[in-house]
Structure formats: structure tokens, C-alpha cells
Gaussian input, Z-matrix of N, CA and C with variables (Angstrom, degrees):
# hf/3-21g

backbone

0 1
 N
 C     1     B1
 C     2     B2     1     A1
 N     3     B3     2     A2     1     D1
 C     4     B4     3     A3     2     D2
 C     5     B5     4     A4     3     D3
 N     6     B6     5     A5     4     D4
 C     7     B7     6     A6     5     D5
 C     8     B8     7     A7     6     D6
 N     9     B9     8     A8     7     D7
 C    10    B10     9     A9     8     D8
 C    11    B11    10    A10     9     D9
 N    12    B12    11    A11    10    D10
 C    13    B13    12    A12    11    D11
 C    14    B14    13    A13    12    D12
 N    15    B15    14    A14    13    D13
 C    16    B16    15    A15    14    D14
 C    17    B17    16    A16    15    D15
 N    18    B18    17    A17    16    D16
 C    19    B19    18    A18    17    D17
 C    20    B20    19    A19    18    D18
 N    21    B21    20    A20    19    D19
 C    22    B22    21    A21    20    D20
 C    23    B23    22    A22    21    D21
 N    24    B24    23    A23    22    D22
 C    25    B25    24    A24    23    D23
 C    26    B26    25    A25    24    D24
 N    27    B27    26    A26    25    D25
 C    28    B28    27    A27    26    D26
 C    29    B29    28    A28    27    D27
 N    30    B30    29    A29    28    D28
 C    31    B31    30    A30    29    D29
 C    32    B32    31    A31    30    D30
 N    33    B33    32    A32    31    D31
 C    34    B34    33    A33    32    D32
 C    35    B35    34    A34    33    D33
 N    36    B36    35    A35    34    D34
 C    37    B37    36    A36    35    D35
 C    38    B38    37    A37    36    D36
 N    39    B39    38    A38    37    D37
 C    40    B40    39    A39    38    D38
 C    41    B41    40    A40    39    D39
 N    42    B42    41    A41    40    D40
 C    43    B43    42    A42    41    D41
 C    44    B44    43    A43    42    D42
 N    45    B45    44    A44    43    D43
 C    46    B46    45    A45    44    D44
 C    47    B47    46    A46    45    D45
 N    48    B48    47    A47    46    D46
 C    49    B49    48    A48    47    D47
 C    50    B50    49    A49    48    D48
 N    51    B51    50    A50    49    D49
 C    52    B52    51    A51    50    D50
 C    53    B53    52    A52    51    D51
 N    54    B54    53    A53    52    D52
 C    55    B55    54    A54    53    D53
 C    56    B56    55    A55    54    D54
 N    57    B57    56    A56    55    D55
 C    58    B58    57    A57    56    D56
 C    59    B59    58    A58    57    D57
 N    60    B60    59    A59    58    D58
 C    61    B61    60    A60    59    D59
 C    62    B62    61    A61    60    D60
 N    63    B63    62    A62    61    D61
 C    64    B64    63    A63    62    D62
 C    65    B65    64    A64    63    D63
 N    66    B66    65    A65    64    D64
 C    67    B67    66    A66    65    D65
 C    68    B68    67    A67    66    D66
 N    69    B69    68    A68    67    D67
 C    70    B70    69    A69    68    D68
 C    71    B71    70    A70    69    D69
 N    72    B72    71    A71    70    D70
 C    73    B73    72    A72    71    D71
 C    74    B74    73    A73    72    D72
 N    75    B75    74    A74    73    D73
 C    76    B76    75    A75    74    D74
 C    77    B77    76    A76    75    D75
 N    78    B78    77    A77    76    D76
 C    79    B79    78    A78    77    D77
 C    80    B80    79    A79    78    D78
 N    81    B81    80    A80    79    D79
 C    82    B82    81    A81    80    D80
 C    83    B83    82    A82    81    D81
 N    84    B84    83    A83    82    D82
 C    85    B85    84    A84    83    D83
 C    86    B86    85    A85    84    D84
 N    87    B87    86    A86    85    D85
 C    88    B88    87    A87    86    D86
 C    89    B89    88    A88    87    D87
 N    90    B90    89    A89    88    D88
 C    91    B91    90    A90    89    D89
 C    92    B92    91    A91    90    D90
 N    93    B93    92    A92    91    D91
 C    94    B94    93    A93    92    D92
 C    95    B95    94    A94    93    D93
 N    96    B96    95    A95    94    D94
 C    97    B97    96    A96    95    D95
 C    98    B98    97    A97    96    D96
 N    99    B99    98    A98    97    D97
 C   100   B100    99    A99    98    D98
 C   101   B101   100   A100    99    D99
 N   102   B102   101   A101   100   D100
 C   103   B103   102   A102   101   D101
 C   104   B104   103   A103   102   D102
 N   105   B105   104   A104   103   D103
 C   106   B106   105   A105   104   D104
 C   107   B107   106   A106   105   D105
 N   108   B108   107   A107   106   D106
 C   109   B109   108   A108   107   D107
 C   110   B110   109   A109   108   D108
 N   111   B111   110   A110   109   D109
 C   112   B112   111   A111   110   D110
 C   113   B113   112   A112   111   D111
 N   114   B114   113   A113   112   D112
 C   115   B115   114   A114   113   D113
 C   116   B116   115   A115   114   D114
 N   117   B117   116   A116   115   D115
 C   118   B118   117   A117   116   D116
 C   119   B119   118   A118   117   D117
 N   120   B120   119   A119   118   D118
 C   121   B121   120   A120   119   D119
 C   122   B122   121   A121   120   D120
 N   123   B123   122   A122   121   D121
 C   124   B124   123   A123   122   D122
 C   125   B125   124   A124   123   D123
 N   126   B126   125   A125   124   D124
 C   127   B127   126   A126   125   D125
 C   128   B128   127   A127   126   D126
 N   129   B129   128   A128   127   D127
 C   130   B130   129   A129   128   D128
 C   131   B131   130   A130   129   D129
 N   132   B132   131   A131   130   D130
 C   133   B133   132   A132   131   D131
 C   134   B134   133   A133   132   D132
 N   135   B135   134   A134   133   D133
 C   136   B136   135   A135   134   D134
 C   137   B137   136   A136   135   D135
 N   138   B138   137   A137   136   D136
 C   139   B139   138   A138   137   D137
 C   140   B140   139   A139   138   D138
 N   141   B141   140   A140   139   D139
 C   142   B142   141   A141   140   D140
 C   143   B143   142   A142   141   D141
 N   144   B144   143   A143   142   D142
 C   145   B145   144   A144   143   D143
 C   146   B146   145   A145   144   D144
 N   147   B147   146   A146   145   D145
 C   148   B148   147   A147   146   D146
 C   149   B149   148   A148   147   D147
 N   150   B150   149   A149   148   D148
 C   151   B151   150   A150   149   D149
 C   152   B152   151   A151   150   D150
 N   153   B153   152   A152   151   D151
 C   154   B154   153   A153   152   D152
 C   155   B155   154   A154   153   D153
 N   156   B156   155   A155   154   D154
 C   157   B157   156   A156   155   D155
 C   158   B158   157   A157   156   D156
 N   159   B159   158   A158   157   D157
 C   160   B160   159   A159   158   D158
 C   161   B161   160   A160   159   D159
 N   162   B162   161   A161   160   D160
 C   163   B163   162   A162   161   D161
 C   164   B164   163   A163   162   D162
 N   165   B165   164   A164   163   D163
 C   166   B166   165   A165   164   D164
 C   167   B167   166   A166   165   D165
 N   168   B168   167   A167   166   D166
 C   169   B169   168   A168   167   D167
 C   170   B170   169   A169   168   D168
 N   171   B171   170   A170   169   D169
 C   172   B172   171   A171   170   D170
 C   173   B173   172   A172   171   D171
 N   174   B174   173   A173   172   D172
 C   175   B175   174   A174   173   D173
 C   176   B176   175   A175   174   D174
 N   177   B177   176   A176   175   D175
 C   178   B178   177   A177   176   D176
 C   179   B179   178   A178   177   D177
 N   180   B180   179   A179   178   D178
 C   181   B181   180   A180   179   D179
 C   182   B182   181   A181   180   D180
 N   183   B183   182   A182   181   D181
 C   184   B184   183   A183   182   D182
 C   185   B185   184   A184   183   D183
 N   186   B186   185   A185   184   D184
 C   187   B187   186   A186   185   D185
 C   188   B188   187   A187   186   D186
 N   189   B189   188   A188   187   D187
 C   190   B190   189   A189   188   D188
 C   191   B191   190   A190   189   D189
 N   192   B192   191   A191   190   D190
 C   193   B193   192   A192   191   D191
 C   194   B194   193   A193   192   D192
 N   195   B195   194   A194   193   D193
 C   196   B196   195   A195   194   D194
 C   197   B197   196   A196   195   D195
 N   198   B198   197   A197   196   D196
 C   199   B199   198   A198   197   D197
 C   200   B200   199   A199   198   D198
 N   201   B201   200   A200   199   D199
 C   202   B202   201   A201   200   D200
 C   203   B203   202   A202   201   D201
 N   204   B204   203   A203   202   D202
 C   205   B205   204   A204   203   D203
 C   206   B206   205   A205   204   D204
 N   207   B207   206   A206   205   D205
 C   208   B208   207   A207   206   D206
 C   209   B209   208   A208   207   D207
 N   210   B210   209   A209   208   D208
 C   211   B211   210   A210   209   D209
 C   212   B212   211   A211   210   D210
 N   213   B213   212   A212   211   D211
 C   214   B214   213   A213   212   D212
 C   215   B215   214   A214   213   D213
 N   216   B216   215   A215   214   D214
 C   217   B217   216   A216   215   D215
 C   218   B218   217   A217   216   D216
 N   219   B219   218   A218   217   D217
 C   220   B220   219   A219   218   D218
 C   221   B221   220   A220   219   D219
 N   222   B222   221   A221   220   D220
 C   223   B223   222   A222   221   D221
 C   224   B224   223   A223   222   D222
 N   225   B225   224   A224   223   D223
 C   226   B226   225   A225   224   D224
 C   227   B227   226   A226   225   D225
 N   228   B228   227   A227   226   D226
 C   229   B229   228   A228   227   D227
 C   230   B230   229   A229   228   D228
 N   231   B231   230   A230   229   D229
 C   232   B232   231   A231   230   D230
 C   233   B233   232   A232   231   D231
 N   234   B234   233   A233   232   D232
 C   235   B235   234   A234   233   D233
 C   236   B236   235   A235   234   D234
 N   237   B237   236   A236   235   D235
 C   238   B238   237   A237   236   D236
 C   239   B239   238   A238   237   D237
 N   240   B240   239   A239   238   D238
 C   241   B241   240   A240   239   D239
 C   242   B242   241   A241   240   D240
 N   243   B243   242   A242   241   D241
 C   244   B244   243   A243   242   D242
 C   245   B245   244   A244   243   D243
 N   246   B246   245   A245   244   D244
 C   247   B247   246   A246   245   D245
 C   248   B248   247   A247   246   D246
 N   249   B249   248   A248   247   D247
 C   250   B250   249   A249   248   D248
 C   251   B251   250   A250   249   D249
 N   252   B252   251   A251   250   D250
 C   253   B253   252   A252   251   D251
 C   254   B254   253   A253   252   D252
 N   255   B255   254   A254   253   D253
 C   256   B256   255   A255   254   D254
 C   257   B257   256   A256   255   D255
 N   258   B258   257   A257   256   D256
 C   259   B259   258   A258   257   D257
 C   260   B260   259   A259   258   D258
 N   261   B261   260   A260   259   D259
 C   262   B262   261   A261   260   D260
 C   263   B263   262   A262   261   D261
 N   264   B264   263   A263   262   D262
 C   265   B265   264   A264   263   D263
 C   266   B266   265   A265   264   D264

   B1=1.4537
   B2=1.5367
   B3=1.3137
   B4=1.4690
   B5=1.5324
   B6=1.3087
   B7=1.4533
   B8=1.5231
   B9=1.3290
   B10=1.4577
   B11=1.5248
   B12=1.3073
   B13=1.4557
   B14=1.5204
   B15=1.3151
   B16=1.4605
   B17=1.5238
   B18=1.3404
   B19=1.4593
   B20=1.5185
   B21=1.3196
   B22=1.4613
   B23=1.5236
   B24=1.2968
   B25=1.4577
   B26=1.5251
   B27=1.3139
   B28=1.4591
   B29=1.5244
   B30=1.3132
   B31=1.4621
   B32=1.5226
   B33=1.3423
   B34=1.4614
   B35=1.5208
   B36=1.3311
   B37=1.4639
   B38=1.5246
   B39=1.3203
   B40=1.4641
   B41=1.5212
   B42=1.3279
   B43=1.4701
   B44=1.5219
   B45=1.3240
   B46=1.4660
   B47=1.5193
   B48=1.3272
   B49=1.4642
   B50=1.5319
   B51=1.3192
   B52=1.4666
   B53=1.5309
   B54=1.3052
   B55=1.4507
   B56=1.5299
   B57=1.3290
   B58=1.4645
   B59=1.5218
   B60=1.3124
   B61=1.4664
   B62=1.5247
   B63=1.3179
   B64=1.4651
   B65=1.5296
   B66=1.3321
   B67=1.4610
   B68=1.5292
   B69=1.3347
   B70=1.4687
   B71=1.5296
   B72=1.3390
   B73=1.4662
   B74=1.5352
   B75=1.3222
   B76=1.4671
   B77=1.5275
   B78=1.3301
   B79=1.4671
   B80=1.5271
   B81=1.3284
   B82=1.4598
   B83=1.5276
   B84=1.3154
   B85=1.4625
   B86=1.5285
   B87=1.3415
   B88=1.4647
   B89=1.5220
   B90=1.3390
   B91=1.4654
   B92=1.5228
   B93=1.3411
   B94=1.4642
   B95=1.5235
   B96=1.3144
   B97=1.4667
   B98=1.5240
   B99=1.3148
   B100=1.4642
   B101=1.5201
   B102=1.3290
   B103=1.4649
   B104=1.5241
   B105=1.3236
   B106=1.4678
   B107=1.5240
   B108=1.3424
   B109=1.4589
   B110=1.5271
   B111=1.3246
   B112=1.4663
   B113=1.5189
   B114=1.3180
   B115=1.4620
   B116=1.5242
   B117=1.3095
   B118=1.4597
   B119=1.5269
   B120=1.3407
   B121=1.4652
   B122=1.5278
   B123=1.3447
   B124=1.4595
   B125=1.5193
   B126=1.3334
   B127=1.4656
   B128=1.5221
   B129=1.3216
   B130=1.4625
   B131=1.5230
   B132=1.3193
   B133=1.4632
   B134=1.5254
   B135=1.3333
   B136=1.4582
   B137=1.5214
   B138=1.3239
   B139=1.4620
   B140=1.5164
   B141=1.3146
   B142=1.4571
   B143=1.5183
   B144=1.3185
   B145=1.4595
   B146=1.5155
   B147=1.3269
   B148=1.4627
   B149=1.5224
   B150=1.3319
   B151=1.4546
   B152=1.5223
   B153=1.3298
   B154=1.4649
   B155=1.5364
   B156=1.3282
   B157=1.4648
   B158=1.5304
   B159=1.3254
   B160=1.4677
   B161=1.5339
   B162=1.3318
   B163=1.4712
   B164=1.5270
   B165=1.3304
   B166=1.4637
   B167=1.5240
   B168=1.3189
   B169=1.4679
   B170=1.5276
   B171=1.3383
   B172=1.4631
   B173=1.5263
   B174=1.3305
   B175=1.4672
   B176=1.5216
   B177=1.3165
   B178=1.4709
   B179=1.5210
   B180=1.3390
   B181=1.4646
   B182=1.5260
   B183=1.3215
   B184=1.4592
   B185=1.5303
   B186=1.3260
   B187=1.4669
   B188=1.5215
   B189=1.3201
   B190=1.4609
   B191=1.5228
   B192=1.3261
   B193=1.4702
   B194=1.5201
   B195=1.3173
   B196=1.4587
   B197=1.5242
   B198=1.3195
   B199=1.4698
   B200=1.5253
   B201=1.3344
   B202=1.4688
   B203=1.5244
   B204=1.3432
   B205=1.4616
   B206=1.5260
   B207=1.3251
   B208=1.4676
   B209=1.5234
   B210=1.3120
   B211=1.4644
   B212=1.5229
   B213=1.3235
   B214=1.4702
   B215=1.5227
   B216=1.3261
   B217=1.4641
   B218=1.5287
   B219=1.3114
   B220=1.4654
   B221=1.5304
   B222=1.3289
   B223=1.4668
   B224=1.5236
   B225=1.3346
   B226=1.4680
   B227=1.5232
   B228=1.3304
   B229=1.4586
   B230=1.5170
   B231=1.3346
   B232=1.4619
   B233=1.5204
   B234=1.3264
   B235=1.4514
   B236=1.5340
   B237=1.3546
   B238=1.4663
   B239=1.5244
   B240=1.3039
   B241=1.4661
   B242=1.5261
   B243=1.3286
   B244=1.4757
   B245=1.5238
   B246=1.3235
   B247=1.4645
   B248=1.5280
   B249=1.3383
   B250=1.4645
   B251=1.5176
   B252=1.3392
   B253=1.4602
   B254=1.5179
   B255=1.3368
   B256=1.4546
   B257=1.5296
   B258=1.3463
   B259=1.4642
   B260=1.5212
   B261=1.3204
   B262=1.4617
   B263=1.5260
   B264=1.3150
   B265=1.4738
   B266=1.5118
   A1=107.55
   A2=116.91
   A3=119.29
   A4=111.82
   A5=114.85
   A6=121.72
   A7=107.33
   A8=115.46
   A9=119.81
   A10=110.45
   A11=113.64
   A12=122.87
   A13=106.03
   A14=116.76
   A15=121.90
   A16=106.91
   A17=116.33
   A18=120.52
   A19=108.85
   A20=115.81
   A21=120.98
   A22=109.05
   A23=115.02
   A24=121.38
   A25=106.77
   A26=115.34
   A27=120.68
   A28=108.87
   A29=115.49
   A30=119.48
   A31=111.47
   A32=117.71
   A33=121.99
   A34=108.09
   A35=116.88
   A36=121.51
   A37=111.85
   A38=118.07
   A39=120.28
   A40=111.56
   A41=117.72
   A42=120.58
   A43=110.24
   A44=116.69
   A45=120.64
   A46=110.36
   A47=117.51
   A48=120.83
   A49=111.56
   A50=117.40
   A51=121.00
   A52=111.19
   A53=116.15
   A54=123.34
   A55=113.34
   A56=118.24
   A57=120.21
   A58=112.34
   A59=117.63
   A60=120.73
   A61=111.62
   A62=117.37
   A63=121.66
   A64=111.49
   A65=117.05
   A66=120.65
   A67=112.16
   A68=117.87
   A69=119.51
   A70=111.00
   A71=120.04
   A72=118.52
   A73=112.62
   A74=117.26
   A75=120.29
   A76=111.43
   A77=116.88
   A78=121.29
   A79=112.64
   A80=118.32
   A81=121.64
   A82=114.59
   A83=118.17
   A84=120.01
   A85=112.13
   A86=117.42
   A87=120.15
   A88=114.38
   A89=118.40
   A90=120.39
   A91=109.80
   A92=115.63
   A93=120.10
   A94=110.24
   A95=114.91
   A96=122.79
   A97=113.09
   A98=116.47
   A99=120.67
   A100=111.80
   A101=116.29
   A102=122.41
   A103=107.59
   A104=116.83
   A105=121.85
   A106=111.32
   A107=115.58
   A108=122.75
   A109=108.96
   A110=115.86
   A111=121.04
   A112=108.63
   A113=116.24
   A114=121.44
   A115=110.47
   A116=116.63
   A117=122.05
   A118=111.77
   A119=116.80
   A120=119.48
   A121=113.30
   A122=116.47
   A123=120.48
   A124=114.50
   A125=117.17
   A126=120.19
   A127=110.07
   A128=116.18
   A129=120.99
   A130=112.34
   A131=118.08
   A132=122.42
   A133=109.55
   A134=116.29
   A135=122.06
   A136=109.37
   A137=115.15
   A138=120.82
   A139=108.84
   A140=115.42
   A141=121.10
   A142=107.73
   A143=115.57
   A144=121.16
   A145=108.04
   A146=115.44
   A147=121.21
   A148=110.32
   A149=116.06
   A150=122.50
   A151=106.40
   A152=116.29
   A153=121.12
   A154=109.28
   A155=117.84
   A156=119.66
   A157=113.95
   A158=117.92
   A159=122.02
   A160=108.55
   A161=116.52
   A162=120.37
   A163=112.03
   A164=117.37
   A165=119.04
   A166=110.65
   A167=117.22
   A168=120.67
   A169=110.15
   A170=117.16
   A171=120.59
   A172=110.46
   A173=116.85
   A174=120.58
   A175=111.33
   A176=117.84
   A177=120.62
   A178=110.26
   A179=116.71
   A180=120.62
   A181=109.88
   A182=117.53
   A183=121.52
   A184=112.23
   A185=117.08
   A186=119.50
   A187=112.65
   A188=117.28
   A189=119.79
   A190=108.76
   A191=114.80
   A192=119.98
   A193=109.97
   A194=115.90
   A195=119.46
   A196=107.19
   A197=117.84
   A198=119.07
   A199=112.32
   A200=117.12
   A201=119.98
   A202=111.51
   A203=116.90
   A204=120.13
   A205=110.76
   A206=117.38
   A207=120.72
   A208=110.43
   A209=117.04
   A210=120.55
   A211=110.31
   A212=117.01
   A213=120.75
   A214=110.49
   A215=117.87
   A216=121.04
   A217=110.64
   A218=116.53
   A219=120.92
   A220=110.75
   A221=116.75
   A222=120.27
   A223=111.60
   A224=116.51
   A225=120.89
   A226=111.88
   A227=116.77
   A228=120.08
   A229=113.96
   A230=117.08
   A231=119.70
   A232=110.13
   A233=116.02
   A234=122.51
   A235=105.90
   A236=117.73
   A237=122.00
   A238=114.75
   A239=118.14
   A240=119.84
   A241=112.45
   A242=118.25
   A243=121.06
   A244=112.37
   A245=117.88
   A246=121.45
   A247=111.20
   A248=115.55
   A249=122.85
   A250=107.15
   A251=116.41
   A252=121.91
   A253=108.53
   A254=116.36
   A255=123.33
   A256=108.22
   A257=116.48
   A258=122.05
   A259=108.64
   A260=115.93
   A261=120.93
   A262=108.79
   A263=115.33
   A264=121.25
   A265=109.95
   D1=124.82
   D2=178.80
   D3=-62.38
   D4=145.14
   D5=172.95
   D6=-115.31
   D7=141.70
   D8=-179.03
   D9=-129.16
   D10=160.05
   D11=169.82
   D12=-121.95
   D13=131.81
   D14=175.95
   D15=-115.73
   D16=124.63
   D17=176.33
   D18=-113.48
   D19=153.47
   D20=178.36
   D21=-166.70
   D22=165.00
   D23=169.16
   D24=-96.62
   D25=148.21
   D26=178.24
   D27=-129.96
   D28=159.28
   D29=179.59
   D30=-72.01
   D31=-36.33
   D32=-177.17
   D33=-147.66
   D34=113.46
   D35=-175.65
   D36=-59.85
   D37=-43.81
   D38=-178.39
   D39=-62.93
   D40=-39.20
   D41=177.27
   D42=-66.02
   D43=-39.53
   D44=178.65
   D45=-61.65
   D46=-42.40
   D47=179.46
   D48=-62.41
   D49=-37.25
   D50=177.84
   D51=-65.20
   D52=-26.35
   D53=-176.04
   D54=-71.18
   D55=-17.26
   D56=-175.18
   D57=-53.63
   D58=-39.62
   D59=-179.77
   D60=-59.38
   D61=-26.38
   D62=178.63
   D63=-91.75
   D64=-33.67
   D65=-175.35
   D66=-70.86
   D67=-40.01
   D68=-177.91
   D69=-58.05
   D70=-49.24
   D71=176.74
   D72=-64.20
   D73=-35.39
   D74=-178.94
   D75=-65.53
   D76=-30.55
   D77=-178.55
   D78=-95.47
   D79=-5.10
   D80=-170.60
   D81=-59.19
   D82=-23.80
   D83=179.12
   D84=-71.38
   D85=-23.45
   D86=-175.31
   D87=-128.89
   D88=-7.51
   D89=-177.87
   D90=-155.25
   D91=155.57
   D92=179.25
   D93=-142.30
   D94=171.14
   D95=177.08
   D96=55.83
   D97=47.18
   D98=178.66
   D99=-69.20
   D100=134.83
   D101=174.19
   D102=-126.56
   D103=146.09
   D104=-174.80
   D105=-110.90
   D106=145.41
   D107=-179.86
   D108=-137.51
   D109=146.90
   D110=175.58
   D111=-121.59
   D112=156.22
   D113=-179.32
   D114=-67.75
   D115=135.60
   D116=-179.87
   D117=-66.59
   D118=-21.86
   D119=-178.11
   D120=-84.82
   D121=1.73
   D122=178.42
   D123=79.91
   D124=8.11
   D125=178.90
   D126=-75.05
   D127=-176.59
   D128=-178.86
   D129=-91.36
   D130=18.95
   D131=178.08
   D132=-86.93
   D133=134.40
   D134=179.90
   D135=-134.44
   D136=166.63
   D137=177.41
   D138=-147.13
   D139=157.13
   D140=172.13
   D141=-141.87
   D142=149.86
   D143=177.04
   D144=-114.88
   D145=146.36
   D146=-176.76
   D147=-145.02
   D148=149.51
   D149=166.96
   D150=-93.63
   D151=131.38
   D152=-174.13
   D153=-125.67
   D154=105.75
   D155=-178.14
   D156=-69.84
   D157=-26.49
   D158=-176.71
   D159=-137.32
   D160=98.19
   D161=-176.64
   D162=-62.08
   D163=-36.50
   D164=-179.87
   D165=-62.64
   D166=-42.30
   D167=178.48
   D168=-65.59
   D169=-41.87
   D170=178.77
   D171=-61.66
   D172=-46.62
   D173=-179.42
   D174=-63.79
   D175=-35.47
   D176=177.33
   D177=-63.59
   D178=-42.52
   D179=178.68
   D180=-64.75
   D181=-43.16
   D182=-178.03
   D183=-67.53
   D184=-35.57
   D185=-176.72
   D186=-76.98
   D187=-23.92
   D188=178.88
   D189=-141.01
   D190=79.32
   D191=179.92
   D192=-49.29
   D193=131.85
   D194=172.23
   D195=-67.44
   D196=158.60
   D197=177.64
   D198=-55.13
   D199=-38.15
   D200=-179.45
   D201=-67.55
   D202=-43.06
   D203=-179.98
   D204=-69.45
   D205=-38.79
   D206=177.61
   D207=-63.59
   D208=-40.94
   D209=178.64
   D210=-65.30
   D211=-40.62
   D212=179.00
   D213=-64.48
   D214=-43.99
   D215=178.72
   D216=-63.20
   D217=-38.33
   D218=178.02
   D219=-63.79
   D220=-44.14
   D221=178.11
   D222=-61.89
   D223=-31.31
   D224=179.82
   D225=-79.35
   D226=-8.71
   D227=179.91
   D228=78.90
   D229=18.70
   D230=178.52
   D231=-68.80
   D232=145.58
   D233=176.27
   D234=-106.38
   D235=94.18
   D236=-170.84
   D237=-53.64
   D238=-34.78
   D239=-177.36
   D240=-66.96
   D241=-13.58
   D242=-179.83
   D243=-98.24
   D244=-0.97
   D245=-175.59
   D246=-71.86
   D247=133.56
   D248=175.29
   D249=-132.87
   D250=134.21
   D251=178.97
   D252=-109.85
   D253=130.18
   D254=176.76
   D255=-115.13
   D256=139.02
   D257=-179.48
   D258=-111.67
   D259=130.72
   D260=179.03
   D261=-68.82
   D262=130.67
   D263=179.24
   D264=-114.30

């Protein structure tokens, strides 16, 4: 099962961390076992790791956020244009 890391900038790190309870169910159709990380330098950079059983399904979700997922990301203060996905090789 592929593992990924997703990095992004957020408007408020503490608000983003509170969002995890909402993000895990929102991603459950395409990813599981989400873990959250914050930048050691105190900046607004964050990361999450996920297990992804179907990369094509995950990429489809990422390329065209559903209205519900887009709304959830907005509530978390994510800045979508800064998102980068890394795949474990």
C-alpha cells in the first residue's frame, strides 16, 4: 500500500491541528491512518502522512476537490496552492 506525505502552508497551525478530527473521515474513502506534523521552526508549514490503497482514486480526489472536501480544507485554513504530495518509494 503506498504511503504519502502531504505538505502545505496553513493560515493558522493550531486551527489546522483541530481540523484532524474532520479530515480523517473526509479522506477515509481514499486514505487512512493520517498523522499530522508541524514545522519545527514555528512557521505555518504543516504535513500529514497517509496510507493510500488506491493512488488513482486519491489523485482524482486531490485534482478535483469535492465541495465537501474543499469546504473542510477551507475551514482548516489550508492554502491549496501550496500543497505538495510525496509518494514513498
